[in-house]
C-alpha positions in Angstrom: 86.7 -26.2 67.2 89.4 -28.8 67.0 88.2 -32.4 66.6 89.7 -35.2 68.9 92.1 -37.5 67.1 90.6 -40.5 65.6 91.8 -43.6 67.6 91.4 -47.3 66.9 88.2 -48.7 68.4 86.5 -45.4 68.3 83.7 -44.5 65.8 84.5 -41.8 63.4 83.5 -38.4 64.4 80.1 -37.3 63.3 80.2 -34.2 61.1 77.1 -32.1 61.2 75.2 -31.9 58.0 74.4 -28.5 56.6 70.7 -28.4 55.5 69.7 -25.5 53.2 66.5 -23.8 54.1 63.7 -24.3 51.5 63.1 -21.1 49.7 59.4 -20.7 48.9 58.7 -20.4 45.1 56.6 -17.4 44.4 53.3 -18.1 42.6 53.3 -17.6 38.9 52.0 -14.2 38.0 48.5 -14.4 36.5 48.7 -11.1 34.7 50.5 -12.5 31.6 48.0 -15.5 31.4 45.0 -13.1 31.7 46.5 -10.8 29.1 47.0 -13.7 26.7 43.4 -14.9 27.3 42.1 -11.4 26.7 44.1 -11.2 23.5 42.7 -14.5 22.3 39.2 -13.4 23.0 39.8 -10.1 21.2 41.1 -11.9 18.2 38.2 -14.3 18.2 35.8 -11.4 18.6 37.3 -9.5 15.6 37.2 -12.7 13.6 33.6 -13.3 14.6 32.6 -9.7 13.7 34.3 -10.0 10.4 32.4 -13.3 9.6 29.1 -11.7 10.8 29.7 -8.6 8.7 30.5 -10.7 5.6 27.4 -12.8 6.1 25.3 -9.6 6.5 26.8 -8.2 3.3 26.1 -11.5 1.6 22.5 -11.3 2.8 22.1 -7.8 1.5 23.6 -8.8 -1.8 21.2 -11.7 -2.1 18.0 -10.2 -0.8 18.6 -6.5 -0.3 19.6 -3.4 -2.0 22.5 -0.9 -1.9 20.2 1.7 -3.6 19.3 5.0 -2.0 15.6 4.0 -2.2 13.8 0.9 -1.1 12.3 -1.3 -3.7 9.1 -3.2 -3.1 9.1 -6.8 -1.8 6.1 -9.0 -1.6 5.8 -10.9 1.6 3.3 -13.8 1.9 0.4 -12.9 4.2 -2.3 -15.5 4.0 -4.4 -18.0 2.0 -2.8 -20.2 -0.8 0.9 -19.6 -0.9 1.0 -20.9 -4.5 -2.3 -19.4 -5.6 -2.5 -18.0 -9.2 -4.5 -14.9 -8.3 -2.9 -12.2 -6.1 -4.4 -9.8 -3.7 -2.0 -7.2 -2.3 -1.9 -5.2 0.9 -0.6 -1.7 0.5 0.3 0.1 3.8 0.0 3.7 4.8 1.6 4.0 8.3 2.3 7.1 10.4 2.1 10.8 9.8 1.7 11.7 6.2 4.3 14.3 5.0 4.8 14.3 1.3 3.3 11.0 0.1 6.4 10.4 -2.1 8.9 7.7 -1.4 7.9 4.1 -0.5 4.2 4.8 -0.8 4.6 5.9 -4.4 6.8 2.8 -5.1 4.0 0.6 -3.7 1.5 2.3 -6.1 3.7 1.9 -9.1 4.4 -1.7 -8.3 0.7 -2.5 -7.9 -0.1 -0.8 -11.2 2.5 -2.7 -13.1 1.5 -6.0 -11.4 -2.2 -5.4 -12.3 -1.4 -4.6 -15.9 0.6 -7.8 -16.2 -2.5 -9.7 -15.1 -1.2 -10.9 -11.7 -2.7 -8.5 -9.2 -6.5 -8.8 -9.0 -7.5 -6.7 -6.0 -5.9 -4.3 -3.5 -6.4 -3.7 0.2 -5.2 -0.4 1.5 -4.2 -0.6 5.1 -4.5 2.8 6.8 -3.0 3.4 10.2 -2.4 7.2 10.3 -3.5 10.3 12.1 -3.2 12.2 8.8 -0.7 14.9 7.9 -0.2 17.7 5.4 -3.0 18.6 3.0 -0.7 18.2 0.1 0.7 14.8 1.2 -2.8 13.4 1.9 -4.1 14.6 -1.5 -1.1 13.2 -3.2 -1.8 9.8 -1.8 -5.5 10.0 -2.6 -4.7 11.1 -6.2 -2.3 8.2 -6.9 -4.6 5.6 -5.4 -7.5 7.0 -7.5 -5.2 6.8 -10.5 -4.4 3.2 -9.7 -8.1 2.3 -9.6 -8.8 4.1 -12.9 -5.8 2.6 -14.8 -6.2 -1.0 -13.5 -9.9 -1.3 -12.9 -9.2 -3.6 -9.9 -11.3 -3.2 -6.8 -9.9 -1.4 -3.8 -10.9 -2.0 -0.2 -9.7 0.0 2.8 -8.8 -1.6 6.2 -8.4 0.9 9.0 -6.0 0.2 11.8 -5.8 1.9 15.2 -6.3 5.3 13.7 -7.5 6.5 10.3 -8.3 10.1 11.1 -8.2 13.4 9.2 -5.8 12.8 6.3 -6.0 9.1 7.0 -9.7 9.3 6.5 -9.2 11.5 3.4 -7.0 8.9 1.8 -9.6 6.2 2.6 -11.9 7.8 0.1 -9.9 6.1 -2.7 -12.5 3.4 -2.7 -14.9 5.6 -4.6 -18.4 4.3 -5.0 -17.5 0.7 -4.3 -20.1 -0.7 -1.8 -19.1 -2.1 1.5 -15.5 -1.2 1.0 -14.3 0.5 4.2 -13.6 -1.7 7.2 -12.8 -0.3 10.7 -11.5 -2.5 13.5 -13.5 -2.4 16.7 -11.0 -0.1 18.4 -10.3 2.2 15.4 -10.5 6.0 15.8 -11.5 7.8 12.6 -13.1 10.9 11.4 -11.5 14.2 12.6 -12.7 15.8 9.4 -11.2 19.3 9.3 -8.2 21.5 8.7 -5.7 23.1 11.1 -3.0 25.7 10.6 -0.9 25.6 13.9 0.0 28.9 15.3 1.8 29.8 18.6 2.2 33.3 20.0 5.5 33.5 21.8 5.6 37.3 21.9 5.4 37.7 25.7 8.0 35.1 26.3 10.3 36.7 23.8 9.7 40.1 25.4 10.8 38.7 28.8 14.0 37.3 27.2 14.7 40.6 25.5 14.2 39.2 22.0 12.6 41.3 19.3 11.4 40.5 15.8 13.2 42.7 13.3 12.4 41.1 9.9 12.6 43.1 6.7 9.7 42.1 4.5 8.3 43.4 1.2 4.7 43.6 2.5 2.7 43.5 5.7 1.5 40.0 5.1 4.9 38.5 4.2 5.5 37.5 7.8 1.9 36.5 8.6 1.7 33.8 11.1 4.9 34.8 12.9 5.1 33.3 16.4 6.9 36.4 17.6 3.7 38.4 18.0 -0.1 38.2 18.2 -1.8 37.5 14.9 -3.6 40.5 13.4 -7.2 40.4 12.3 -6.2 40.7 8.7 -3.8 37.7 9.0 -6.5 35.7 10.7 -8.9 36.4 7.9 -6.4 35.3 5.2 -5.6 32.1 7.1 -9.3 31.4 7.6 -9.8 31.6 3.9 -7.0 29.0 3.4 -8.5 26.7 6.0 -12.0 27.0 4.4 -10.6 26.2 0.9 -8.9 23.0 2.3 -12.0 22.2 4.3 -14.3 22.4 1.2 -12.0 20.1 -0.7 -12.0 17.6 2.2 -15.7 17.4 2.1 -15.8 17.1 -1.7 -13.4 14.2 -1.6 -15.6 12.5 1.1 -18.6 12.9 -1.2 -16.7 11.0 -3.9 -16.0 8.1 -1.5 -19.3 8.2 0.5 -22.2 8.4 -2.0 -24.7 9.0 0.8 -23.2 12.4 1.6 -23.6 13.5 -2.0 -27.3 13.3 -1.5 -27.2 14.8 2.0 -24.4 17.3 2.4 -26.0 18.7 5.6 -25.4 15.3 7.2 -21.7 15.6 6.4 -21.6 19.1 7.7 -22.9 17.8 11.1 -20.1 15.3 11.2 -17.3 17.6 9.9 -16.5 19.3 13.2 -13.1 17.8 13.7 -14.5 15.2 16.1 -12.8 11.8 16.4 -15.3 8.9 16.2 -15.0 5.4 17.5 -15.6 2.6 15.0 -19.2 2.1 16.2 -19.9 5.8 16.0 -18.4 5.9 12.5 -20.5 3.0 11.4 -23.7 4.5 12.8 -23.0 7.8 11.0 -22.0 6.2 7.6 -18.3 7.1 7.7 -17.4 3.4 7.4 -19.2 0.3 6.0 -18.2 -2.6 8.3 -16.6 -3.4 11.6 -13.9 -6.0 10.8 -10.3 -6.8 10.7 -7.9 -6.9 7.8 -8.9 -10.5 7.0 -12.5 -9.3 6.5 -11.3 -6.6 4.1 -9.3 -9.2 2.2 -12.4 -11.5 1.9 -14.4 -8.5 0.6 -11.7 -7.7 -2.0 -11.8 -11.3 -3.2 -15.5 -11.2 -3.6 -15.4 -7.9 -5.4 -12.8 -9.4 -7.8 -14.9 -12.6 -8.3 -12.0 -14.8 -7.3 -11.9 -18.3 -6.1 -10.6 -18.1 -2.5 -8.8 -21.5 -2.9 -6.7 -20.0 -5.6 -5.8 -16.7 -4.0 -2.4 -15.7 -2.6 -2.4 -12.6 -0.3 0.8 -10.7 -0.1 1.9 -7.6 1.8 4.2 -5.0 0.3 7.4 -4.5 2.3 10.4 -2.3 1.8 13.4 -4.2 0.5 16.2 -3.9 3.2 19.0 -1.6 2.4 22.6 -1.6 3.6 21.8 1.1 6.2 18.9 -1.0 7.5 21.2 -4.0 8.1 23.7 -2.1 10.1 21.6 0.6 11.8 18.0 -0.7 11.7 15.0 1.3 10.6 16.5 4.4 12.2 19.0 4.4 9.4 16.1 5.1 7.1 13.8 7.3 9.2 16.0 9.1 11.6 14.7 12.6 12.4 17.0 15.4 13.4 16.3 18.9 14.6 18.7 20.5 12.2 18.3 23.9 10.6 16.1 22.5 7.7 13.8 20.8 10.2 13.5 24.0 12.2 12.7 26.1 9.2 10.2 23.5 8.1 8.5 23.6 11.5 8.3 27.4 11.3 6.6 27.4 7.9 2.9 28.1 8.0 1.2 25.0 6.7 -2.3 23.5 6.6 -2.9 20.0 7.9 -5.5 17.3 7.7 -4.1 16.0 11.0 -5.6 14.7 14.3 -3.1 15.8 17.0 -3.0 17.6 20.3 0.7 18.3 20.1 2.6 21.1 18.2 3.4 20.1 14.6 7.2 20.3 14.5 8.8 17.6 12.4 7.2 14.8 10.5 7.8 11.1 11.0 6.7 7.8 9.6 5.2 7.7 6.1 7.0 9.8 3.5 
């Protein structure tokens, strides 16, 4: 549009201003910021894990072991921390399988310590339902050997359960008077032998599975779960049970002098029954109702020690590298592999108090 000519006396024409519209600035994307934060946290986490792992490795290097087996550590338990005379607590926990392993290391450690003049008495803490005949007898044998070689007194403290093989092992006290203590809630006894057997023949027949083993003799597959046990097999197994049962009662007579004089009294108790602490005391299976501190006091008196100069320690397994990273499962993990399945299918006699099938062992090795 044409503008009118500018004349004298007239104001200059007003030119319209062009105002640009404000373009909104989009918000800054948060994705990059979030990604950077995550990256920072990840780096910090990796650095932290590295530091933690280095500290753990340092701790194992200072206090632990890279060995395949645990060594024995002595952990302060009670009384005078700097006492000159030592009383040790040796623990038997869980199902008894072989008896070898950490148990044997505890025994060897105690023997050496006693021969060096430091260990004056031993308390055996039993918290076990028992286990294999061989494992139970192995433990009893080595504890008896410890007593013979060192001449130090041994006192037993029973935990929640010291039944069957757990009771068998407790006979390591020998003729020592007032030497077996049961807690008020302890279950003990269960004197007897069991060879587990399960007849799965009918179930296998329904599944169309047949046993077709090739054996050198008719008794080579005795105890097979694929069929009913024959009378001949039952007779053979009964003889094995009786042999183990006789040995069980003989060991009890070595640890309970009263039954040496009255074997019929023992026969009346050896039915496999589990006894409460009060029942066990009444029947002479234990000497006292008391806790581990009471057993320690008795050991101190038997060793003729001054309680004000006694340090009580408890044997512990030295931590290993696998324990640091995976916990105790790294040491005791059980697996149903082929070897375990074969082990569970092997006919075996047990000094064991259990209502469940004996498949794989756990706990004390």
